[in-house]
Biopython code that builds the backbone (N, CA, C, O; Angstrom):
import numpy as np
from Bio.PDB.StructureBuilder import StructureBuilder

atoms = [
    (1, "MET", "N", (-82.260, -6.436, -21.127)),
    (1, "MET", "CA", (-80.865, -6.837, -21.258)),
    (1, "MET", "C", (-80.546, -7.584, -19.918)),
    (1, "MET", "O", (-80.729, -7.033, -18.833)),
    (2, "PRO", "N", (-80.078, -8.822, -20.032)),
    (2, "PRO", "CA", (-79.776, -9.597, -18.820)),
    (2, "PRO", "C", (-78.497, -9.036, -18.175)),
    (2, "PRO", "O", (-77.646, -8.400, -18.797)),
    (3, "GLN", "N", (-78.446, -9.341, -16.847)),
    (3, "GLN", "CA", (-77.343, -8.864, -16.012)),
    (3, "GLN", "C", (-76.050, -9.522, -16.594)),
    (3, "GLN", "O", (-76.057, -10.715, -16.897)),
    (4, "GLY", "N", (-74.954, -8.751, -16.748)),
    (4, "GLY", "CA", (-73.616, -9.223, -17.263)),
    (4, "GLY", "C", (-73.542, -9.119, -18.770)),
    (4, "GLY", "O", (-72.538, -9.492, -19.375)),
    (5, "ASP", "N", (-74.646, -8.592, -19.405)),
    (5, "ASP", "CA", (-74.571, -8.358, -20.792)),
    (5, "ASP", "C", (-73.624, -7.169, -21.180)),
    (5, "ASP", "O", (-73.880, -6.078, -20.670)),
    (6, "LYS", "N", (-72.658, -7.261, -21.950)),
    (6, "LYS", "CA", (-71.710, -6.236, -22.288)),
    (6, "LYS", "C", (-71.924, -5.560, -23.610)),
    (6, "LYS", "O", (-71.063, -4.826, -24.095)),
    (7, "SER", "N", (-73.106, -5.815, -24.207)),
    (7, "SER", "CA", (-73.385, -5.365, -25.533)),
    (7, "SER", "C", (-73.516, -3.783, -25.588)),
    (7, "SER", "O", (-73.331, -3.144, -26.624)),
    (8, "SER", "N", (-73.844, -3.237, -24.408)),
    (8, "SER", "CA", (-74.124, -1.744, -24.456)),
    (8, "SER", "C", (-72.820, -0.932, -24.256)),
    (8, "SER", "O", (-72.861, 0.298, -24.268)),
    (9, "TYR", "N", (-71.665, -1.609, -24.071)),
    (9, "TYR", "CA", (-70.392, -0.897, -23.955)),
    (9, "TYR", "C", (-69.758, -0.616, -25.255)),
    (9, "TYR", "O", (-69.897, -1.426, -26.172)),
    (10, "THR", "N", (-69.061, 0.483, -25.417)),
    (10, "THR", "CA", (-68.329, 0.862, -26.631)),
    (10, "THR", "C", (-67.093, -0.107, -26.758)),
    (10, "THR", "O", (-66.697, -0.806, -25.825)),
    (11, "ASP", "N", (-66.526, -0.073, -28.017)),
    (11, "ASP", "CA", (-65.342, -0.797, -28.250)),
    (11, "ASP", "C", (-64.155, -0.392, -27.409)),
    (11, "ASP", "O", (-63.307, -1.189, -27.007)),
    (12, "LYS", "N", (-64.157, 0.909, -27.172)),
    (12, "LYS", "CA", (-63.023, 1.459, -26.292)),
    (12, "LYS", "C", (-63.174, 0.931, -24.864)),
    (12, "LYS", "O", (-62.210, 0.556, -24.196)),
    (13, "GLN", "N", (-64.444, 0.923, -24.437)),
    (13, "GLN", "CA", (-64.610, 0.426, -23.028)),
    (13, "GLN", "C", (-64.223, -1.107, -22.904)),
    (13, "GLN", "O", (-63.662, -1.549, -21.902)),
    (14, "LYS", "N", (-64.551, -1.852, -23.956)),
    (14, "LYS", "CA", (-64.229, -3.175, -24.001)),
    (14, "LYS", "C", (-62.709, -3.456, -24.082)),
    (14, "LYS", "O", (-62.240, -4.455, -23.537)),
    (15, "ARG", "N", (-61.943, -2.579, -24.758)),
    (15, "ARG", "CA", (-60.542, -2.769, -24.867)),
    (15, "ARG", "C", (-59.976, -2.333, -23.417)),
    (15, "ARG", "O", (-59.104, -3.003, -22.863)),
    (16, "GLN", "N", (-60.481, -1.266, -22.885)),
    (16, "GLN", "CA", (-59.973, -0.890, -21.509)),
    (16, "GLN", "C", (-60.156, -2.038, -20.526)),
    (16, "GLN", "O", (-59.260, -2.353, -19.743)),
    (17, "ALA", "N", (-61.306, -2.641, -20.579)),
    (17, "ALA", "CA", (-61.572, -3.720, -19.594)),
    (17, "ALA", "C", (-60.607, -4.930, -19.801)),
    (17, "ALA", "O", (-60.132, -5.556, -18.853)),
    (18, "ALA", "N", (-60.352, -5.214, -21.120)),
    (18, "ALA", "CA", (-59.411, -6.280, -21.413)),
    (18, "ALA", "C", (-58.007, -6.062, -20.870)),
    (18, "ALA", "O", (-57.384, -6.973, -20.324)),
    (19, "HIS", "N", (-57.505, -4.792, -21.039)),
    (19, "HIS", "CA", (-56.157, -4.407, -20.562)),
    (19, "HIS", "C", (-56.193, -4.386, -19.087)),
    (19, "HIS", "O", (-55.199, -4.836, -18.518)),
    (20, "ILE", "N", (-57.127, -3.959, -18.402)),
    (20, "ILE", "CA", (-57.241, -3.932, -16.957)),
    (20, "ILE", "C", (-57.347, -5.343, -16.404)),
    (20, "ILE", "O", (-56.713, -5.648, -15.394)),
    (21, "GLU", "N", (-58.077, -6.158, -16.994)),
    (21, "GLU", "CA", (-58.313, -7.569, -16.651)),
    (21, "GLU", "C", (-56.880, -8.225, -16.695)),
    (21, "GLU", "O", (-56.446, -8.821, -15.709)),
    (22, "ALA", "N", (-56.193, -8.109, -17.797)),
    (22, "ALA", "CA", (-54.901, -8.708, -17.955)),
    (22, "ALA", "C", (-53.882, -8.191, -16.904)),
    (22, "ALA", "O", (-53.030, -8.969, -16.475)),
    (23, "SER", "N", (-53.936, -6.971, -16.495)),
    (23, "SER", "CA", (-53.081, -6.351, -15.483)),
    (23, "SER", "C", (-53.384, -7.063, -14.105)),
    (23, "SER", "O", (-52.474, -7.453, -13.373)),
    (24, "TYR", "N", (-54.656, -7.198, -13.815)),
    (24, "TYR", "CA", (-55.008, -7.851, -12.581)),
    (24, "TYR", "C", (-54.548, -9.390, -12.516)),
    (24, "TYR", "O", (-54.129, -9.907, -11.480)),
    (25, "GLU", "N", (-54.665, -9.997, -13.627)),
    (25, "GLU", "CA", (-54.253, -11.418, -13.745)),
    (25, "GLU", "C", (-52.746, -11.597, -13.527)),
    (25, "GLU", "O", (-52.281, -12.546, -12.897)),
    (26, "ASN", "N", (-51.982, -10.583, -14.111)),
    (26, "ASN", "CA", (-50.592, -10.567, -13.940)),
    (26, "ASN", "C", (-50.177, -10.358, -12.445)),
    (26, "ASN", "O", (-49.109, -10.794, -12.016)),
    (27, "LYS", "N", (-51.024, -9.706, -11.714)),
    (27, "LYS", "CA", (-50.801, -9.418, -10.285)),
    (27, "LYS", "C", (-51.258, -10.612, -9.437)),
    (27, "LYS", "O", (-51.115, -10.583, -8.215)),
    (28, "GLY", "N", (-51.789, -11.630, -10.046)),
    (28, "GLY", "CA", (-52.093, -12.922, -9.347)),
    (28, "GLY", "C", (-53.584, -13.001, -8.960)),
    (28, "GLY", "O", (-53.910, -13.893, -8.175)),
    (29, "ALA", "N", (-54.477, -12.197, -9.411)),
    (29, "ALA", "CA", (-55.893, -12.402, -9.238)),
    (29, "ALA", "C", (-56.425, -13.473, -10.100)),
    (29, "ALA", "O", (-55.914, -13.694, -11.198)),
    (30, "SER", "N", (-57.477, -14.181, -9.631)),
    (30, "SER", "CA", (-58.089, -15.195, -10.535)),
    (30, "SER", "C", (-58.783, -14.564, -11.678)),
    (30, "SER", "O", (-59.085, -13.371, -11.665)),
    (31, "VAL", "N", (-59.041, -15.367, -12.679)),
    (31, "VAL", "CA", (-59.750, -14.870, -13.925)),
    (31, "VAL", "C", (-61.035, -14.191, -13.591)),
    (31, "VAL", "O", (-61.305, -13.076, -14.036)),
    (32, "LYS", "N", (-61.876, -14.910, -12.757)),
    (32, "LYS", "CA", (-63.183, -14.360, -12.480)),
    (32, "LYS", "C", (-63.054, -13.004, -11.677)),
    (32, "LYS", "O", (-63.811, -12.066, -11.924)),
    (33, "THR", "N", (-62.155, -12.937, -10.791)),
    (33, "THR", "CA", (-61.975, -11.771, -9.906)),
    (33, "THR", "C", (-61.407, -10.604, -10.844)),
    (33, "THR", "O", (-61.854, -9.460, -10.756)),
    (34, "ALA", "N", (-60.499, -10.920, -11.656)),
    (34, "ALA", "CA", (-59.852, -9.956, -12.508)),
    (34, "ALA", "C", (-60.940, -9.307, -13.490)),
    (34, "ALA", "O", (-60.967, -8.103, -13.744)),
    (35, "GLU", "N", (-61.799, -10.215, -13.990)),
    (35, "GLU", "CA", (-62.782, -9.703, -14.897)),
    (35, "GLU", "C", (-63.762, -8.805, -14.088)),
    (35, "GLU", "O", (-64.083, -7.731, -14.598)),
    (36, "ALA", "N", (-64.214, -9.113, -12.998)),
    (36, "ALA", "CA", (-65.129, -8.308, -12.211)),
    (36, "ALA", "C", (-64.578, -7.009, -11.832)),
    (36, "ALA", "O", (-65.265, -5.990, -11.909)),
    (37, "ARG", "N", (-63.273, -7.000, -11.395)),
    (37, "ARG", "CA", (-62.567, -5.760, -11.004)),
    (37, "ARG", "C", (-62.415, -4.894, -12.291)),
    (37, "ARG", "O", (-62.623, -3.683, -12.220)),
    (38, "ALA", "N", (-62.085, -5.438, -13.371)),
    (38, "ALA", "CA", (-61.889, -4.672, -14.634)),
    (38, "ALA", "C", (-63.083, -3.942, -15.029)),
    (38, "ALA", "O", (-63.024, -2.750, -15.331)),
    (39, "TRP", "N", (-64.272, -4.675, -15.040)),
    (39, "TRP", "CA", (-65.521, -3.958, -15.393)),
    (39, "TRP", "C", (-65.975, -2.954, -14.362)),
    (39, "TRP", "O", (-66.598, -1.949, -14.703)),
    (40, "ALA", "N", (-65.668, -3.217, -13.095)),
    (40, "ALA", "CA", (-65.933, -2.283, -12.055)),
    (40, "ALA", "C", (-65.178, -0.961, -12.270)),
    (40, "ALA", "O", (-65.689, 0.148, -12.109)),
    (41, "THR", "N", (-63.871, -1.196, -12.662)),
    (41, "THR", "CA", (-63.032, 0.012, -12.919)),
    (41, "THR", "C", (-63.603, 0.766, -14.154)),
    (41, "THR", "O", (-63.798, 1.980, -14.093)),
    (42, "VAL", "N", (-63.860, 0.076, -15.227)),
    (42, "VAL", "CA", (-64.376, 0.789, -16.466)),
    (42, "VAL", "C", (-65.647, 1.534, -16.065)),
    (42, "VAL", "O", (-65.800, 2.681, -16.484)),
    (43, "ASN", "N", (-66.561, 0.976, -15.292)),
    (43, "ASN", "CA", (-67.783, 1.641, -14.933)),
    (43, "ASN", "C", (-67.482, 2.892, -14.078)),
    (43, "ASN", "O", (-68.102, 3.939, -14.264)),
    (44, "LYS", "N", (-66.547, 2.771, -13.161)),
    (44, "LYS", "CA", (-66.209, 3.993, -12.417)),
    (44, "LYS", "C", (-65.550, 5.100, -13.309)),
    (44, "LYS", "O", (-65.801, 6.289, -13.110)),
    (45, "LEU", "N", (-64.723, 4.690, -14.274)),
    (45, "LEU", "CA", (-64.053, 5.646, -15.040)),
    (45, "LEU", "C", (-65.039, 6.343, -16.072)),
    (45, "LEU", "O", (-64.967, 7.552, -16.291)),
    (46, "THR", "N", (-65.931, 5.543, -16.673)),
    (46, "THR", "CA", (-66.743, 6.030, -17.751)),
    (46, "THR", "C", (-68.178, 6.117, -17.533)),
    (46, "THR", "O", (-68.909, 6.532, -18.432)),
    (47, "GLY", "N", (-68.635, 5.753, -16.396)),
    (47, "GLY", "CA", (-70.064, 5.865, -16.024)),
    (47, "GLY", "C", (-70.880, 4.755, -16.611)),
    (47, "GLY", "O", (-72.092, 4.928, -16.736)),
    (48, "GLY", "N", (-70.289, 3.565, -17.005)),
    (48, "GLY", "CA", (-71.025, 2.474, -17.542)),
    (48, "GLY", "C", (-71.150, 2.402, -19.089)),
    (48, "GLY", "O", (-70.341, 2.978, -19.816)),
    (49, "GLY", "N", (-72.127, 1.718, -19.539)),
    (49, "GLY", "CA", (-72.321, 1.459, -20.984)),
    (49, "GLY", "C", (-72.897, 2.669, -21.632)),
    (49, "GLY", "O", (-73.183, 3.674, -20.982)),
    (50, "LYS", "N", (-73.074, 2.560, -22.985)),
    (50, "LYS", "CA", (-73.656, 3.666, -23.792)),
    (50, "LYS", "C", (-74.921, 4.063, -23.290)),
    (50, "LYS", "O", (-75.701, 3.207, -22.872)),
    (51, "LYS", "N", (-75.216, 5.297, -23.286)),
    (51, "LYS", "CA", (-76.529, 5.829, -22.858)),
    (51, "LYS", "C", (-77.089, 6.575, -24.069)),
    (51, "LYS", "O", (-76.329, 7.100, -24.883)),
    (52, "SER", "N", (-78.416, 6.620, -24.188)),
    (52, "SER", "CA", (-79.014, 7.457, -25.307)),
    (52, "SER", "C", (-78.728, 8.843, -25.101)),
    (52, "SER", "O", (-78.692, 9.314, -23.964)),
    (53, "GLY", "N", (-78.504, 9.593, -26.223)),
    (53, "GLY", "CA", (-78.042, 10.901, -26.112)),
    (53, "GLY", "C", (-79.115, 11.963, -25.962)),
    (53, "GLY", "O", (-78.912, 13.004, -25.337)),
    (54, "SER", "N", (-80.217, 11.679, -26.533)),
    (54, "SER", "CA", (-81.278, 12.678, -26.544)),
    (54, "SER", "C", (-81.825, 13.026, -25.113)),
    (54, "SER", "O", (-82.256, 12.150, -24.362)),
    (55, "GLY", "N", (-81.782, 14.403, -24.769)),
    (55, "GLY", "CA", (-82.341, 14.782, -23.583)),
    (55, "GLY", "C", (-81.447, 14.545, -22.380)),
    (55, "GLY", "O", (-81.867, 14.795, -21.250)),
    (56, "ARG", "N", (-80.248, 14.078, -22.584)),
    (56, "ARG", "CA", (-79.343, 13.812, -21.404)),
    (56, "ARG", "C", (-78.537, 15.064, -21.082)),
    (56, "ARG", "O", (-78.025, 15.756, -21.962)),
    (57, "LYS", "N", (-78.454, 15.304, -19.858)),
    (57, "LYS", "CA", (-77.758, 16.564, -19.230)),
    (57, "LYS", "C", (-76.278, 16.533, -19.603)),
    (57, "LYS", "O", (-75.592, 15.527, -19.424)),
    (58, "GLN", "N", (-75.820, 17.629, -20.110)),
    (58, "GLN", "CA", (-74.462, 17.743, -20.397)),
    (58, "GLN", "C", (-73.605, 18.229, -19.187)),
    (58, "GLN", "O", (-73.952, 19.262, -18.614)),
    (59, "SER", "N", (-72.582, 17.589, -18.796)),
    (59, "SER", "CA", (-71.884, 18.045, -17.635)),
    (59, "SER", "C", (-70.598, 18.915, -17.996)),
    (59, "SER", "O", (-69.894, 19.378, -17.099)),
]
sb = StructureBuilder()
sb.init_structure("model")
sb.init_model(0)
sb.init_chain("A")
sb.init_seg("    ")
for serial, (resi, resn, name, xyz) in enumerate(atoms, 1):
    if name == "N":
        sb.init_residue(resn, " ", resi, " ")
    sb.init_atom(name, np.array(xyz, "f"), 0.0, 1.0, " ", f" {name:<3s}", serial, name[0])
structure = sb.get_structure()
């Protein structure tokens, strides 16, 4: 999977990123900066994209 590919994210994570990005743009950030900050925020909140479930530690 190439860097920047968002296919491993859930629909909910994609929606979250879109809302966060819009918020940053409303605050005056550029489109590119807003997108980067939005995905960084989603990654921090959810731990990144979908992971395979088998054998993964439950927290």
